[in-house]
Structure formats: structure tokens, C-alpha cells
N, C-alpha and C positions, 0 to 999 in steps of 0.2 A: 450236800456241804464241802466247801473247798476249804483246805487245809491251809492256813497263811504261814509261809515260813522267810525268813528274814534273807535267805540264799540259798537256794534251791538248784543253782547251777550243779555243781557237785554232783546232785540228786540223780538232776535230769540226763546226765551224763552217763555217769555210773548205771542207771537202768537201760540207757540204751548201747551202750557195750554188752550189757549182757542179755540182753531182750530182745532179738533181732525184728521182732514185729512192732515193737514199741520204736525203735531206731529208725524202722519204714517210714512210720507213721510221722514221728515226730520231723524227717526230712521231707516230708510230703503234706503233712497236714496244719505242724506246727502248734499254734494255740490250740486247736482241737484236741491234739494227741496231749498237749499238759493240760488241759480241762478235764480229759478221763483221767490220767493222771491225780488231779486235784491238787494243783499247785496254782496259787492264789497269780493272777496275769495284771492287776491294777489295769490301769487305763493303756496298755501296748495296743497298737493297731494291727496291723498285720505282721506276725513272726514269721521270718522266713529263717532257717536253719541251714547253715553250709557246713560240709564235712571236711575235714584234712585229711589227706591221704598219703599215698607213697608219691604221688605224681601231682598235687595240687594241695597248697599252702593258701589259704583266705586269712583274709584282714578283715575287720572293720574299724571303718570312721565315721563321722558326722563332719561334712565340711563346712556346715552353716551354724552349727551350735555345737550341740551336744548330747543329740536323740541317742538312748541307750535301755536299754530293757531292766533299768534297776529295779522293777516292781519284781522281776525274775531270777536277775544275777546279783542286785547287792546293788551297795555304791559303785558309782561311776569312778574309777583313779582319775588320779588330778591330770595325769599327763594326757589324758583323751579328749579333753577339755581345751588342750595347751594350744594356740594358733599355730604353732612350729609341726606339734604331730599332725595336724590335721591339714598340713598344708605338704606336707613332706613325704607322709606317709603315699598320697596321691602320684606324686612328682616321680618318686623312686623308693616304690616298696620296699626292696631288698637292704637298699641301703638305709633306712629310716629303721629300720627291724635289726640291724646289726648295731648303727650308730646309738638309738635309742635304747634297746633292750637285749642288746649282745647276742639275739638272734641269729645264726646262722642259717639261711634256708639254700639246699643247697642248689646248685648252679642249673641241674637239670628238672628241677621241679618248679612248674607253673605257678605263679604267685597271681591272687585275684584279690583286689581289693572292693568290699561293699559300702557303700555309702548311706547311713542310715537316716529317714527323714521321719518327720512326726507322725508319717502314715505309715511306713515300712520300720520295723526293727529287724536287727540282724544279731545271733550268734552264730559262732563255731562250734563243732563238736569235733572236740579234740582226739587225733589217733591215740586209741588206748597205747600204753606203755608195754615193752617187751618184760616178761619174767611177771605180768599180774594173773597168770592162769590161776585158777583155785583161791582166790581172792573175792572177798562178800561185796555185795554193792554198798555194803557203809563202807568199805578201808578202802574202793575205789573211788569214790563219793572223794574221798581226802587227797586224793591225787592231782584231782581238779583245782586250778587254781584263777583266778578272773583273769588273770594274762593269756591264759589257754583259752577262754571262752571269748576272747577278742580276736585271737592268732599274734597276740604279742607275745608269745610263748609257749612251751609244749606243756602238757600235763606232768608233773612228778616224775619220777621213776620210783619203785620202792626204795629205793637205798636214798634217796632224795627226802624223801617223806620221812624214814626212818631217822636222819639227821635233824631236820626238823623238827620232828617229835621231840629228840634227844638235848637239840640247843634251846629249840623254843624260839627260833630264827623263823621270821615272817620267810614264807614260799616264794613270794616273788622277789626278783632281783632288784638290788638297786638301780634306779633309773638315773641317767646319764640328762640331768635340766638343760633341755633345749635354748638357746640363745633367743 
């Protein structure tokens, strides 16, 4: 029996941060690892999970339309479908990330862009934030944002989450509307 969840991204990432065997399975077998976890996957074709590290930052786009694993990650952000994002992220990903998301990717970090298709969908396993040792999977899941699953942001730091919970503000950064 598969448990259908509206948005499983945070749950998936938190489990990967806590369980190295699951993380390895997620990075190597994608859909199969999620099936074993009981995550409803809908009509996603092949699923590839890429990991952000100290050396590599990954971004996901669909240059043709808006292919996105919404059955797993939830609603597609408005900007993901916008032609400006779809063009700029491929042409100059570092500049696009800075302009649209105020995301500073360090100069020494390699940037990779993955182009989703109707047959292959991608999502990013964000880096686990510092200071999260001792947090439960449920607490860790709250640190994961839709942006971090596409590479357009980082997972929240614990103090950022506390501020979000205190103020009720959305965890995603405001977006600069592209021309």
C-alpha cells in the first residue's frame, strides 16, 4: 500500500540526511527507493536525484515546457514555467540564480544544470544545513523548501525555520519577476 502525500520532498530529503543507505539508494535508483519508502509517484518516468555538495551545485530546468515531478515534490513554482528562467538558467546559471533567487553560488563551486523531459525528471538532494545534528526527521523535513529541491535555494538553517514559524512568513525568497 502506497501512502499518498501532497508534498513528500521534505520527508524524502530528511530520510536521506538521516539514513545513508536510503540516501545511496535514492541517488542510484530514484523511483525504486521511493517505492520502497511508500511515496506515491504518479506518472513520473525515470527519476534522477542529484546531490548538492561542497563542490557541486545542481539546478533543474525543463527547457521545453515545465516537466517537473509534481507528484513527488508538489506544485510547480510559477517561475519554473517562465520562459525567462528556462532560457537564462541554461545560458548563465550562476548569474540567473543570483538575479532571480538572490542565490550566491561560490565561485569555486561547479554548477550543473539538468534538463527535465517527459521521460526523465530530476530533483536535487540539498545539502544538510549545519547545526541540525540531533534534529528528528520530522524537524529536518521542515527545513526543505521547494526551491532547494530544484537547486534555486538552500535548505533552511534552523534559525531561519524558527523565524518562519514565529512570523508565519513563507520560507521561499521573494522572486524578481523576469522580463
